[in-house]
C-alpha positions in Angstrom: 0.0 0.0 0.0 1.5 3.3 -1.1 0.7 6.9 0.0 0.0 9.7 -2.5 1.8 12.9 -2.2 -1.3 14.6 -0.9 -1.8 12.0 1.8 1.9 12.1 2.7 1.7 15.9 3.2 -1.5 15.6 5.3 0.2 13.0 7.5 3.4 15.2 7.8 1.3 18.2 8.7 -0.6 16.2 11.3 2.6 15.0 13.0 3.9 18.6 13.1 0.7 19.8 14.7 0.8 16.9 17.2 4.3 17.8 18.2 3.3 21.5 18.7 0.4 20.4 20.9 2.6 18.2 23.0 5.0 21.1 23.5 2.0 23.4 24.4 0.6 20.8 26.8 4.1 20.4 28.5 4.4 24.2 28.8 0.9 24.4 30.3 1.7 21.8 32.9 4.9 23.6 33.9 2.9 26.9 34.2 0.3 25.2 36.4 3.1 23.6 38.6 4.8 27.0 38.9 1.5 28.8 39.9 0.7 26.1 42.5 4.2 26.3 43.9 3.9 30.0 44.4 0.5 29.5 46.0 1.9 26.9 48.4 4.8 29.2 49.3 2.3 32.0 50.1 0.4 29.7 52.3 3.6 28.7 54.0 4.4 32.2 55.2 4.5 33.3 58.8 0.8 34.3 58.8 -1.1 33.0 61.8 -4.5 32.9 60.0 -6.4 33.8 63.1 -9.8 35.4 62.6 -11.3 35.3 66.1 -10.3 35.1 69.7 -8.6 31.9 70.7 -6.0 30.1 72.9 -2.9 29.2 70.9 -1.0 25.9 71.4 2.6 25.7 70.2 5.1 22.9 70.2 8.8 23.2 71.0 10.4 19.8 70.1 13.9 18.5 69.7 17.3 20.2 70.0 17.0 23.9 70.5 19.0 25.7 67.8 18.6 29.1 66.1 15.4 29.5 64.1 14.5 32.8 62.5 11.1 31.5 61.3 10.2 30.4 64.8 11.1 33.9 66.1 8.9 35.6 63.5 5.9 33.4 64.6 6.5 34.1 68.3 6.7 37.8 67.6 3.3 37.6 65.8 1.8 35.7 68.7 3.1 38.4 71.0 1.3 41.2 69.2 -1.8 39.4 68.0 -4.7 40.7 70.2 -7.0 37.9 69.2 -4.7 35.5 71.0 -5.7 35.5 74.6 -3.4 32.9 76.0 -0.7 30.4 75.0 -0.1 26.8 75.9 3.6 25.8 75.2 4.1 22.0 74.8 7.8 21.3 75.4 9.5 18.1 74.5 13.2 19.0 74.3 16.5 17.7 75.9 18.0 21.2 75.5 20.2 22.9 73.0 22.9 25.6 72.6 23.2 28.1 75.4 22.5 31.3 73.5 19.6 29.8 71.4 17.9 28.5 74.5 18.3 32.0 76.1 16.8 33.6 73.0 13.8 31.3 72.9 13.3 32.0 76.7 13.3 35.7 76.0 10.8 35.4 73.1 8.4 33.5 75.3 8.8 36.0 78.2 7.8 38.7 75.7 4.6 36.9 75.2 4.1 36.2 78.9 4.3 39.9 79.7 1.2 40.5 77.4 -0.9 37.4 78.0 -1.0 34.2 80.2 1.5 31.5 79.1 1.5 28.0 80.6 4.1 25.3 79.9 3.1 21.7 79.5 6.1 19.3 79.6 6.1 16.1 77.6 8.7 13.3 77.8 11.6 15.6 78.5 12.2 19.3 79.2 15.7 19.3 80.4 18.6 21.8 80.6 17.9 24.3 77.7 14.4 22.8 77.6 13.9 23.7 81.2 15.4 27.1 80.7 12.7 27.8 78.1 10.0 26.5 80.5 11.0 29.2 83.0 9.5 31.8 80.7 6.1 30.7 81.8 4.5 31.7 85.1 3.1 28.2 85.5 4.8 24.9 84.6 2.9 21.5 84.4 4.9 18.3 84.2 3.9 14.7 83.7 4.8 12.1 86.4 7.2 10.6 83.9 8.6 13.8 82.5 12.4 14.1 82.7 13.4 17.7 83.5 15.9 19.7 85.4 19.5 18.9 84.3 20.4 22.5 85.2 24.0 22.6 84.0 26.4 23.4 81.1 28.6 21.0 79.2 31.4 21.4 76.7 32.8 18.3 75.1 35.9 18.1 73.0 38.1 15.3 71.6 41.8 15.1 71.8 43.5 12.9 69.1 47.2 13.9 69.4 48.4 10.5 70.6 46.4 8.6 67.9 47.8 10.9 65.3 51.4 10.4 66.6 50.9 6.6 66.2 49.9 7.2 62.6 53.0 9.4 62.0 51.0 12.6 61.9 52.2 15.7 63.8 49.9 18.7 64.2 51.5 22.2 64.0 49.4 25.2 65.2 50.3 28.9 65.0 48.3 31.3 67.1 48.5 34.6 68.8 48.0 33.4 72.3 47.9 30.2 74.3 44.2 30.2 74.8 43.2 31.0 71.2 41.3 28.1 69.7 41.2 26.0 72.8 40.2 23.3 73.4 41.3 21.7 70.2 41.4 18.1 69.2 44.9 18.7 67.7 46.5 20.0 70.9 47.0 18.7 74.4 45.2 20.7 77.0 46.9 22.2 80.1 45.9 23.8 83.4 45.7 27.3 82.0 43.3 26.2 79.2 41.3 24.1 81.7 40.9 27.0 84.0 39.8 29.4 81.3 37.2 27.0 79.9 35.8 26.2 83.4 35.6 29.9 84.1 33.3 30.3 81.1 31.2 27.2 81.9 30.8 28.3 85.5 29.7 31.8 84.4 27.0 30.4 82.2 26.0 28.0 85.0 25.7 31.0 87.4 23.4 32.8 84.9 21.2 29.6 84.6 21.0 29.3 88.4 20.1 33.0 88.8 17.4 32.6 86.3 15.9 29.6 88.2 16.1 31.6 91.5 14.4 34.6 89.9 11.6 32.7 88.1 10.9 29.9 90.6 11.5 31.9 93.8 13.9 29.2 95.1 16.2 30.1 98.0 19.7 30.9 96.8 21.2 28.5 99.4 19.2 25.6 98.0 19.8 26.2 94.3 23.4 24.8 94.2 22.1 21.5 95.5 19.3 21.3 92.9 21.3 22.7 90.0 23.9 19.9 90.0 23.1 18.6 86.5 20.8 15.9 87.8 17.8 14.9 85.7 14.5 14.8 87.8 11.2 13.1 87.2 8.2 15.3 87.2 7.3 14.3 90.8 10.9 15.0 92.0 10.8 18.4 90.2 7.6 19.2 92.0 9.2 18.5 95.4 12.1 20.9 94.4 9.6 23.6 93.2 11.0 23.4 89.7 7.4 22.9 88.4 4.0 23.9 89.7 1.9 20.8 89.1 1.7 17.3 87.8 -1.1 17.2 85.2 -2.2 17.6 81.6 -3.9 20.0 79.2 -7.0 20.2 81.3 -4.9 21.5 84.2 -3.4 24.0 81.8 -6.9 25.3 81.0 -7.8 25.4 84.6 -4.8 27.6 85.3 -5.7 29.9 82.3 -9.2 30.1 83.8 -7.7 31.3 87.1 -6.0 34.0 85.0 -9.3 35.3 83.7 -9.4 33.5 80.4 -12.9 32.3 79.3 -11.9 28.8 78.4 -15.5 27.8 77.7 -15.8 30.2 74.8 -12.3 30.1 73.4 -11.1 27.3 71.1 -7.5 26.0 71.1 -5.8 26.7 67.8 -2.5 24.9 67.0 0.1 27.1 65.5 3.3 25.5 64.1 6.7 27.0 64.8 8.3 24.9 62.1 8.6 26.2 58.5 7.4 23.5 56.2 9.7 22.6 53.3 7.0 22.6 50.6 8.1 22.0 47.0 4.5 22.4 45.6 2.8 20.0 43.3 6.0 18.7 41.8 7.2 17.8 45.3 4.0 15.9 45.9 4.5 13.9 42.8 8.1 13.2 43.5 7.3 12.2 47.1 4.8 9.6 45.9 7.5 8.1 43.7 10.4 8.6 46.2 8.9 8.6 49.7 12.2 9.7 51.2 12.3 13.0 49.3 10.3 14.8 52.0 11.6 12.8 54.9 12.4 15.0 57.9 16.0 14.4 59.1 16.9 15.2 62.7 20.5 15.8 63.8 22.5 16.9 66.8 25.0 19.7 66.5 28.5 18.7 67.6 30.9 21.6 67.3 34.0 21.4 69.5 33.6 25.0 70.6 29.9 24.9 71.1 28.4 25.1 74.6 25.6 22.6 75.0 23.0 22.2 77.7 21.4 18.8 77.6 
């Protein structure tokens, strides 16, 4: 069977049109994906989307590190008049010293303007406990692990191992204390003294904060603030928390502060910025489930003060 010239031209023209329509369809799909992605990004801004009076519930989970998005949300909560009270659910083993202090300050800003109650989960220790101090009322569970009021700095020292491998480290610095402690240098009494001076200073700040916020006698604080982790019941005996309870107890406290809990709904507000890649991300995640998997990690800098 043979094609005439006219039929051949018609077929060729049809193929060219089909190719153009395929390109047009592909371009249209890309435009739709782009528009949806922009829409999703707008929805993922720091807007609280609050239209009527409510009680806001926020979660502070995991290692406490710097988070600009979290700060933006907390500032909005501070100044939003429709928010009448805040419940802070804490489940954190602590974090870096300065970042824990910053988060504490942000929550104190809120507490100055409206009632804030902390509800501890599995753990609210060290930096997690410091953050809890921002509230005027702290509720723990019986099995909550809290306290751990202390500061820790950990560093490795690998000079002997390196020597066995035939490696010699050479360091040039302006003074003996510069860059110490270092895994590439042996420590000495002068370095140890300087580092302990910094650690003790931060520890004193932490203890002063506990004394101020929990009204604990200064003579007792050194015995309590020994780095020990306490259960919720032990923490209550040491006045580190106010009550063993749950969310209902948090609402009862807010009622005592003049909050009409019967008329106000609890609205959950996330402090975590979602990593949203739009429609294309949804498609990829269905094919590759790990593409949107959240990965948690622990910071481990040699010169980073931790409170866990």
